[in-house]
C-alpha positions in Angstrom: 4.6 152.4 213.1 7.5 152.4 210.6 8.7 155.2 208.7 6.1 156.8 205.8 7.0 157.0 202.2 6.1 159.9 200.2 3.8 158.7 197.3 6.3 160.9 195.3 9.6 158.9 196.4 11.5 157.7 193.6 12.0 153.9 194.2 15.2 152.5 192.6 15.0 151.0 189.5 15.3 147.2 189.6 14.7 146.2 186.0 18.3 145.9 185.1 18.4 142.6 187.3 15.7 140.9 185.9 16.7 138.1 183.1 15.9 139.2 179.4 12.7 137.6 178.0 11.3 138.5 174.6 7.9 139.4 175.5 5.2 139.3 172.6 6.5 136.4 171.2 9.4 137.7 169.4 11.4 134.2 169.5 8.3 132.2 169.4 7.7 130.2 165.9 5.0 127.9 165.5 4.9 125.3 162.7 1.8 123.4 161.7 1.7 120.5 159.5 -1.4 118.0 158.9 0.1 114.6 157.7 -2.9 112.6 156.8 -5.1 112.2 160.4 -2.2 113.9 162.4 -2.0 117.2 163.3 1.5 118.1 164.1 2.5 121.4 165.7 6.0 122.1 166.1 6.8 125.2 168.7 10.3 126.8 169.2 11.4 129.6 171.5 9.2 131.2 174.6 5.6 129.6 174.6 4.1 132.2 176.6 0.5 133.9 177.4 1.8 136.3 174.3 2.0 133.0 171.9 -1.5 131.3 173.1 -3.7 132.9 170.7 -1.4 131.6 167.6 -1.6 128.1 169.2 -5.1 128.1 170.0 -5.9 129.3 166.2 -4.0 126.4 165.0 -6.0 124.0 167.3 -9.3 125.3 165.9 -8.5 124.0 162.7 -8.6 120.4 163.7 -11.5 118.6 162.1 -12.8 115.6 164.5 -13.4 113.6 161.1 -10.1 114.0 159.6 -7.6 114.3 163.0 -7.2 111.2 164.9 -3.8 112.7 166.9 -2.4 116.1 167.6 1.1 116.3 168.5 2.5 119.1 170.2 6.4 118.9 169.9 7.8 121.0 172.4 11.8 120.0 172.0 12.8 123.3 170.9 10.7 125.3 173.7 12.8 127.3 176.0 10.5 128.7 178.1 6.8 127.8 179.2 4.5 129.9 181.5 0.7 129.0 183.2 -0.9 130.0 180.1 1.1 127.8 177.9 0.5 124.6 180.0 -3.2 125.4 180.3 -3.6 125.7 176.6 -2.2 122.2 176.1 -4.4 121.1 179.3 -7.5 122.3 177.6 -6.5 120.9 174.2 -5.9 117.4 176.1 -9.5 117.7 177.5 -10.8 118.7 173.8 -9.1 115.5 172.9 -10.8 113.1 175.2 -14.2 114.7 174.6 -13.7 114.4 170.6 -12.0 111.0 170.7 -8.7 111.8 169.2 -5.1 111.3 170.9 -2.8 114.2 172.0 1.0 113.5 172.5 3.2 116.2 173.9 7.1 115.7 173.5 8.6 117.0 176.0 10.8 120.3 176.1 14.4 120.2 177.3 15.8 121.9 180.4 13.6 124.2 182.6 11.1 124.3 180.1 10.6 120.6 180.9 9.9 121.6 184.7 6.4 123.2 184.3 5.3 119.4 183.8 6.7 118.2 187.0 6.4 120.9 189.0 2.6 121.5 188.7 2.3 117.4 188.0 0.4 118.1 184.8 2.6 115.1 183.3 -0.2 112.9 184.9 -3.0 114.0 183.0 -0.8 114.2 179.7 1.0 111.5 177.4 4.4 112.7 177.8 6.9 111.4 175.0 10.8 112.2 175.2 11.0 112.2 171.6 9.1 111.3 168.1 10.4 111.1 164.5 10.2 114.2 162.9 7.1 114.3 160.3 7.9 114.3 156.6 6.5 117.2 154.4 5.8 114.4 151.6 2.1 113.1 151.7 1.1 116.2 154.1 -2.3 118.0 153.1 -1.6 121.1 154.7 1.3 122.9 156.3 1.7 126.5 157.7 3.7 128.2 159.8 1.6 130.4 162.2 
């Protein structure tokens, strides 16, 4: 049996070696525009568990009668965790059952790896770019 460790022993602080991450979605921004029959979600920063509720709230505003396509623009997303990926996959399931299209504009860099490593890209319509929607003709637009 190995040496015992006292329950009162002070363990070394390793938090200084961890990368800094803005927990709580401090660097996250979500802009949503309803452009005719398209719902455009532009995400910026760290899309993680702390931000999922804001994205899900925006998705609840989808009216199946008015929306034929939902676009997740992830080009400015720096980080994604599994909760963010689950949110997109659930939205894709909803799109299939409600007969609207869901398109994901791939993030760059490391954030893109979540789609490759999990093979979630096989279930999603992933594109490398999309023209930026204009606010002209937008029936609604908000930042969540």
